[in-house]
N, C-alpha and C positions, 0 to 999 in steps of 0.2 A: 756222473757220480762214479765213485770208485768202490770196489769191493775190498774189504780188508780180510784176506783169506777167503773163506766162504761167506763172510758176513757183509751185506750191503751196509754202507756207512749210515743209512737211515733205516736200519733194521727194525727199530721199535715202532715207528709210525707205519711202516709197511705191514707189520703184523697186525696192528690195530685196524688198518684199512682192509686187509684180507679177511679178518674175522667179521667186520661189519658188513662187508659185501656178501660173504657166504651166509651169514645168519639172517640178515634183513633184506638182502637183495635190493631192488629198486627203491624201496622205502628209505634205505640208507642214503642213497645219492640225492634224493629229494630234499633231505635235511640240509644239503649244501647248495641247493638251488639248481640242481642239474636234472635233466630229463632222460639222458642216455648215459650209459656206462662209458662210452668212448669220450664224451665231453668231460666226464668226471676224471677219467684217466689222464686226459690232456691237461687238465687243471694242475696236476701235480708235476707235469713237465714244465708248465709256465712258471710255477713258483720255485722251481729248481730242486725239487726233492728227488726226482728221477730223470734220467735222460730220455726214456721212451715210455709211452703209456703201457707197453707190454709188461713192464716190470711190476706195475700195480696189478695188472690182470693175472700175472703169474702167482702173485701172493694170494689172490682170490682163489685160483686153482688149487693152491696148497691147502686152504682151509675148507674148500667145498665138500670133500668127503666126510667131514665131521658134522655136517648139518643136513637136514632134509630139505633139499631144493632140487630143481630140475637138472642141475649140472653134476657131472661125475667128478670133474676136476682131476687131480692127480691121484685117483683111486688106487692105482698100481703101487703107490708108495706105502699103502697100509697105514699103520699108526706111527710111522717113522717120525712125523713132525707133531704128534698130538701134544707134546709137552708145551708147545707154544699156545695151543688152545686152552690147556688146563691153567696156565698162568693167567690168561685174560679172564677165563671163567671165574677163577678164584677171587678176582678183584671186581669184575664188572658184569658177571654172568646174569645178574638179576635185573640189569637195566633194560628198559624198553628202547626202541629205536631212537627216540628223542634224547633220552638220557645218555645213551651210548654215543650218539653223534656229538653231543656236547663235550664228552670226554676227549674225543678225537680233536675237536676244535680247540679245547684247552691245550692239548699237546702241540698243535700247530702254533697257537698264540705264544706259548711259553718257550718253545724250542726253536721255532723258525721265524719268530717275530712277525707273524701275519696279523696285522693290526685290525684289518676291516672284518673281524669276526666277532659276533656277539656270543658270549658264553655264559651259561647259567648252570652252575653245579653246586651241590650241597657240600658243606664242610667235610663230611665223612668221605665223599668222593675225592675231594682234594687230598685227603690223607691216604686213600688207596692209590691215588695217582702217583704219589711220591714213591710208593713201593714198586711201581712198574719196572723201573730201570735197575732195581737192586738184584744182583746176581744171586744172593742168598735165598730169597724166596723161590725163585725159579728152580734152583738146585734142590731145595727141600721138597717141593711138590713132585719133582721128578723122582726123588728117592722114595717118597711115600707111595707112589704108584708103581714102582718097579723094584723095590728092595728084595722081593722074592727071587729075582734073577741072580742075586749074589749067593753063591753056594752056601756060605756059612749061615746066612739068614733065611734060607729056603724053608718054607712052611712055618715060618715064625709068625708070632703075633706082635704087631707094632703098637707102641704106646708113645704118644706125643708129649715130649717134655719141654718144649720150647718156651712155654710161659714161665717155667720155673727159673730159667736163667742160671742153671747149676752146672754149666760146663759141658753139656751134651744136648743134642736135639731130640734124640729118640732112644727108647729102650726096645730092643727086639728080644722077645722071649722064645727060645727054641728048645723044646723039651724041658729039661731041668736047668738049662743055661740062660742067663740074661746078659745080653751084650749092649753096651752103650755106643751110640753112633753120633758123631759130630759131622755134619755135612758141610762141605765146602764146594763152591762152584767156580769153575774156570771156563771162560768163554771160548778160549782157543784149545788146541790140541796139547798144549803144554803151558806151564806157568807155575807160579808159587802161591802159597797161602800162608797165613799167620795163625798163631794160637793166642787167645787171650790168656791172661794169668789164670783165670778160673779153669779154662779148658786144659791148660798145661798141668795144673794140680790134679784135675780129675783123671787125666791120662796117666799120671804118675801113680795115683792111688789104685786104679783098676787094671793097669798094665794089659795083659792079654785079653781082657774082656772089654777093652776100650778100642774103638775103631775111628779113624778119620776116613770118611767116605768122600772122595773127591769126584764130583760130577764134571767130567772133562767135555770139552767141545760143545758147550751149550748153544753156540751160535748155529750149529748144524745138526748133527746126529749125536746126541750125548752118549757117553760111555762111563762106566763106573771104574774107579780105581780105589778099592778098599785097602786100607793100611792098618794092619793089626799092630797094637802096641807101638804107636808112632814115636814115642820118645826113645825106644830101643832101635827102631828101624830107619829113623830119619835124624838129621842133624839140625838143631835149632840154636840160634844165638839170642841172648837176652838183649832187649832194647828198652830203654826207659822212655816212655812217651809222656811229654809234658802237656797236660790238658789245658785248654783255655779256661780262664775263670768263668764261672757261671753265676748268674744272679738269682737270688730268691727273694720273695716278697712276703714279709711277716706281718700279721695283724698287730696293730698297736694297742689293742685292748681285748679283754676276754669276750667271748660270745656270751650272750645272756639267755 
């Protein structure tokens, strides 16, 4: 297996495995029919996800400090990687070991075509599962937990506006000021992002009170790049995106 920068090419499944091992310990590996961690680690070598079992063990070490178990793991790293736990917590934190193992099995079946796995998950879990690989949610969670580290938002009160779909994700109230923040995630240390038409218009309306907050380097140790008044400080070009036609299904008669 190759690393892409600091990111292992099977980053997502390794995080799921590390979380499961750290949280549920041996009860987790039993859900896959194994009695020892070494045999569990070797299984992922056999199916081609990692080159050595130590890669899976290292991911367990990364998550160990965030759970109460007998191992210390990479305790010296502090909370450097806790954003990975928070993402999985937000989607699957209420699952018991059986439910969580089924989520991992679903990932293996869908992404690695491992056919000899029986999977039983509820529809809402499948919906959460689709969110797992979206950069946006991970970046938003990181912002919600760390926005106070950005000087202009320090000691502010955050309000979640994502459900409104009005061109920004959060409002941060600092003293008498209210700032709007649209959060973008980039997995590497550099990259690009786009604005929707709604976000562009909101940035134009609020100018210096509107921020794009880019969460850089999500694959490793995230950092913030806050951009005040992005239309003034960055260059954008307009592109017309032709959407695919979508179908709707209408009742043929009134309800009674």
